[in-house]
MMTF fields as JSON, N, C-alpha, C and O atoms, coordinates in Angstrom:
{
  "mmtfVersion": "1.0.0",
  "mmtfProducer": "UNKNOWN",
  "numBonds": 235,
  "numAtoms": 236,
  "numGroups": 59,
  "numChains": 1,
  "numModels": 1,
  "chainsPerModel": [1],
  "groupsPerChain": [59],
  "chainIdList": ["A"],
  "bondAtomList": [4, 2, 8, 6, 12, 10, 16, 14, 20, 18, 24, 22, 28, 26, 32, 30, 36, 34, 40, 38, 44, 42, 48, 46, 52, 50, 56, 54, 60, 58, 64, 62, 68, 66, 72, 70, 76, 74, 80, 78, 84, 82, 88, 86, 92, 90, 96, 94, 100, 98, 104, 102, 108, 106, 112, 110, 116, 114, 120, 118, 124, 122, 128, 126, 132, 130, 136, 134, 140, 138, 144, 142, 148, 146, 152, 150, 156, 154, 160, 158, 164, 162, 168, 166, 172, 170, 176, 174, 180, 178, 184, 182, 188, 186, 192, 190, 196, 194, 200, 198, 204, 202, 208, 206, 212, 210, 216, 214, 220, 218, 224, 222, 228, 226, 232, 230],
  "bondOrderList": [1, 1, 1, 1, 1, 1, 1, 1, 1, 1, 1, 1, 1, 1, 1, 1, 1, 1, 1, 1, 1, 1, 1, 1, 1, 1, 1, 1, 1, 1, 1, 1, 1, 1, 1, 1, 1, 1, 1, 1, 1, 1, 1, 1, 1, 1, 1, 1, 1, 1, 1, 1, 1, 1, 1, 1, 1, 1],
  "groupList": [{"groupName": "UNK", "atomNameList": ["N", "CA", "C", "O"], "elementList": ["N", "C", "C", "O"], "formalChargeList": [0, 0, 0, 0], "bondAtomList": [1, 0, 2, 1, 3, 2], "bondOrderList": [1, 1, 2], "singleLetterCode": "X", "chemCompType": "L-PEPTIDE LINKING"}],
  "groupTypeList": [0, 0, 0, 0, 0, 0, 0, 0, 0, 0, 0, 0, 0, 0, 0, 0, 0, 0, 0, 0, 0, 0, 0, 0, 0, 0, 0, 0, 0, 0, 0, 0, 0, 0, 0, 0, 0, 0, 0, 0, 0, 0, 0, 0, 0, 0, 0, 0, 0, 0, 0, 0, 0, 0, 0, 0, 0, 0, 0],
  "groupIdList": [1, 2, 3, 4, 5, 6, 7, 8, 9, 10, 11, 12, 13, 14, 15, 16, 17, 18, 19, 20, 21, 22, 23, 24, 25, 26, 27, 28, 29, 30, 31, 32, 33, 34, 35, 36, 37, 38, 39, 40, 41, 42, 43, 44, 45, 46, 47, 48, 49, 50, 51, 52, 53, 54, 55, 56, 57, 58, 59],
  "secStructList": [7, 7, 7, 7, 7, 7, 7, 7, 1, 1, 1, 6, 6, 4, 4, 4, 6, 7, 7, 7, 2, 2, 2, 2, 6, 1, 6, 6, 2, 2, 2, 2, 2, 2, 2, 2, 2, 6, 6, 1, 1, 4, 4, 4, 7, 2, 2, 2, 2, 2, 2, 2, 2, 2, 2, 2, 2, 6, 7],
  "xCoordList": [-16.756, -17.596, -18.222, -18.891, -18.246, -19.362, -20.879, -21.083, -21.792, -23.093, -23.829, -23.254, -24.86, -25.537, -27.139, -27.581, -27.803, -29.058, -30.156, -30.137, -30.917, -31.712, -33.556, -34.3, -33.672, -35.017, -35.893, -35.813, -36.83, -37.612, -38.918, -39.482, -39.638, -40.889, -41.451, -42.619, -40.512, -40.417, -39.808, -40.125, -38.542, -37.723, -36.617, -35.679, -36.541, -35.386, -34.008, -33.04, -33.882, -32.472, -32.175, -30.992, -33.177, -33.299, -31.68, -30.778, -31.739, -30.562, -29.025, -27.994, -29.273, -28.113, -27.538, -26.553, -28.369, -27.816, -28.884, -28.977, -29.537, -30.095, -31.457, -31.941, -31.977, -33.111, -34.406, -34.59, -35.488, -36.659, -37.22, -36.561, -38.358, -38.903, -39.463, -39.716, -39.79, -39.937, -38.745, -38.74, -37.685, -36.288, -35.853, -35.497, -35.932, -35.253, -35.896, -35.198, -37.341, -38.042, -38.409, -39.585, -37.794, -38.029, -37.775, -37.543, -37.811, -37.816, -36.187, -35.872, -35.412, -34.096, -33.059, -31.864, -34.092, -33.364, -32.801, -31.858, -33.002, -32.383, -31.087, -30.122, -30.899, -29.608, -28.439, -27.247, -29.175, -28.34, -27.77, -26.57, -28.93, -28.423, -27.3, -26.588, -27.34, -26.421, -25.22, -24.197, -25.413, -23.984, -23.304, -22.089, -24.006, -23.27, -23.036, -21.9, -23.992, -23.773, -23.679, -24.068, -23.214, -23.247, -22.406, -22.405, -21.591, -20.649, -21.315, -20.85, -22.253, -23.036, -24.087, -24.683, -24.325, -25.13, -26.881, -27.818, -26.906, -28.492, -29.063, -30.252, -28.007, -28.707, -29.506, -30.482, -29.001, -29.31, -30.836, -31.522, -31.126, -32.067, -33.347, -33.708, -34.31, -35.427, -36.185, -36.786, -36.172, -37.03, -36.893, -37.949, -35.78, -35.485, -36.252, -37.044, -36.139, -36.611, -38.025, -38.599, -38.789, -40.23, -40.572, -41.574, -39.913, -40.226, -40.446, -41.492, -39.237, -39.512, -40.678, -41.112, -41.175, -42.029, -43.312, -44.188, -43.509, -44.685, -45.054, -46.161, -44.024, -44.362, -44.686, -45.737, -43.754, -44.249, -45.369, -46.011, -46.079, -47.447, -48.327, -49.391, -48.213, -49.216, -48.95, -49.451, -48.371, -48.114, -49.234, -49.24],
  "yCoordList": [3.724, 2.829, 3.526, 4.427, 3.374, 3.788, 3.281, 2.109, 4.051, 3.769, 3.896, 4.666, 3.398, 3.235, 3.329, 2.656, 4.168, 4.45, 4.464, 5.298, 3.537, 3.369, 3.797, 3.309, 4.726, 5.048, 4.163, 4.017, 3.468, 2.643, 2.977, 3.786, 2.497, 2.362, 3.595, 3.596, 4.627, 5.275, 5.524, 6.301, 4.458, 4.313, 5.287, 5.082, 6.133, 7.02, 6.465, 7.182, 5.308, 4.283, 3.793, 3.574, 3.523, 2.689, 3.116, 2.326, 4.789, 5.132, 5.037, 5.112, 4.862, 4.843, 3.091, 2.673, 2.448, 1.146, 0.229, -0.995, 0.927, 0.14, -0.432, -0.083, -1.533, -2.222, -1.751, -0.934, -2.051, -1.736, -2.536, -3.555, -2.38, -3.053, -4.204, -4.905, -4.693, -6.119, -6.91, -8.119, -6.228, -6.902, -7.248, -8.35, -5.943, -6.439, -7.213, -7.716, -7.663, -8.585, -9.455, -9.721, -10.369, -11.161, -12.701, -12.702, -13.73, -14.801, -14.942, -15.099, -14.919, -14.887, -13.62, -13.349, -13.096, -11.784, -12.292, -11.582, -12.979, -13.675, -14.149, -13.693, -14.824, -15.319, -14.121, -14.098, -13.193, -12.336, -11.605, -11.329, -11.126, -10.588, -11.07, -10.389, -12.527, -13.293, -13.198, -12.97, -13.461, -13.574, -11.998, -11.945, -10.841, -9.694, -9.283, -8.833, -9.264, -8.601, -9.851, -9.57, -11.349, -12.372, -12.143, -13.014, -11.099, -10.885, -10.025, -9.968, -9.354, -8.274, -9.154, -10.023, -8.772, -9.316, -8.978, -9.772, -7.745, -7.616, -8.557, -8.848, -9.001, -10.073, -11.246, -11.747, -11.668, -13.074, -12.495, -13.341, -11.33, -11.061, -11.537, -11.662, -11.907, -12.844, -11.596, -11.888, -10.323, -9.49, -9.401, -9.282, -9.444, -9.237, -10.53, -10.198, -11.69, -12.813, -12.715, -12.973, -12.229, -12.194, -11.001, -11.157, -9.88, -8.815, -9.3, -9.031, -10.262, -10.772, -11.818, -12.064, -12.514, -13.608, -12.825, -13.089, -11.77, -11.198, -10.347, -10.381, -9.7, -8.998, -9.878, -9.678, -11.19, -12.142, -12.654, -13.027, -12.93, -13.691, -12.469, -12.833, -11.252, -10.429, -10.16, -9.115, -10.771, -10.341, -10.808, -10.558],
  "zCoordList": [31.561, 30.786, 29.992, 30.498, 28.408, 27.818, 27.985, 28.304, 27.795, 28.07, 26.758, 25.99, 26.316, 25.161, 25.695, 26.626, 25.015, 25.243, 23.892, 22.987, 23.997, 22.64, 23.2, 24.05, 22.384, 22.395, 21.768, 20.548, 22.516, 21.885, 21.494, 22.229, 20.376, 20.072, 19.085, 18.697, 18.727, 17.888, 16.665, 15.764, 16.814, 15.641, 15.753, 14.983, 16.413, 16.593, 16.709, 16.46, 17.05, 17.23, 16.065, 15.804, 15.138, 13.886, 13.014, 12.733, 12.71, 12.237, 12.599, 11.931, 13.788, 14.873, 14.98, 15.589, 14.302, 14.232, 15.343, 15.255, 16.227, 17.317, 16.595, 15.518, 17.637, 17.103, 17.158, 18.061, 16.377, 16.628, 17.675, 17.88, 18.494, 19.479, 19.215, 20.195, 17.958, 17.488, 17.355, 17.586, 16.972, 16.933, 18.16, 18.578, 18.83, 20.469, 21.169, 22.049, 21.164, 21.838, 21.1, 21.35, 19.873, 19.168, 19.907, 21.116, 19.321, 19.673, 19.911, 21.09, 19.221, 19.654, 20.258, 20.139, 20.881, 21.427, 22.84, 23.188, 23.459, 24.711, 24.255, 24.869, 23.475, 22.768, 22.326, 22.634, 21.541, 21.326, 22.274, 22.305, 23.403, 24.41, 25.4, 26.138, 25.202, 25.996, 25.564, 26.211, 23.927, 23.473, 23.597, 23.784, 23.503, 23.433, 24.569, 24.72, 25.821, 27.218, 28.157, 29.291, 27.988, 29.071, 30.092, 30.961, 30.262, 31.272, 32.108, 33.246, 31.876, 32.769, 33.345, 32.708, 34.982, 35.549, 35.19, 35.278, 34.832, 34.376, 33.294, 33.169, 32.509, 31.243, 31.882, 31.325, 33.151, 33.7, 34.661, 35.235, 34.71, 35.506, 35.261, 34.091, 36.443, 35.874, 35.071, 34.037, 35.486, 35.037, 33.422, 32.801, 32.753, 31.451, 30.712, 29.83, 30.919, 30.406, 30.266, 29.208, 31.649, 31.736, 30.795, 30.098, 30.677, 29.857, 28.588, 27.997, 27.897, 26.515, 26.144, 25.019, 27.691, 27.2, 27.24, 26.416, 28.241, 28.259, 26.755, 26.217, 26.309, 25.029, 24.073, 23.464, 23.686, 22.651, 23.169, 22.187, 24.291, 24.261, 23.91, 23.408, 24.014, 23.284, 21.828, 21.412, 21.097, 19.765, 18.914, 17.709]
}
C-alpha cells in the first residue's frame, strides 16, 4: 500500500496538492475524509471527529 505524508502547518504540502491545516479541518472535512477514505477504519475513529471539532471551536 502506498502511503501519503502531509507536513501540516508550514505549507510544505500545498505545492504537492495537500491541504493547508485550515482546509483539512474545515467544516466539510469530515465529509471529504469519509468520501475519500471511508473504507479505512481510522476515518471513523472518535479522535478524528474530536480533533476537527476542537480545532473549529477555537477559530
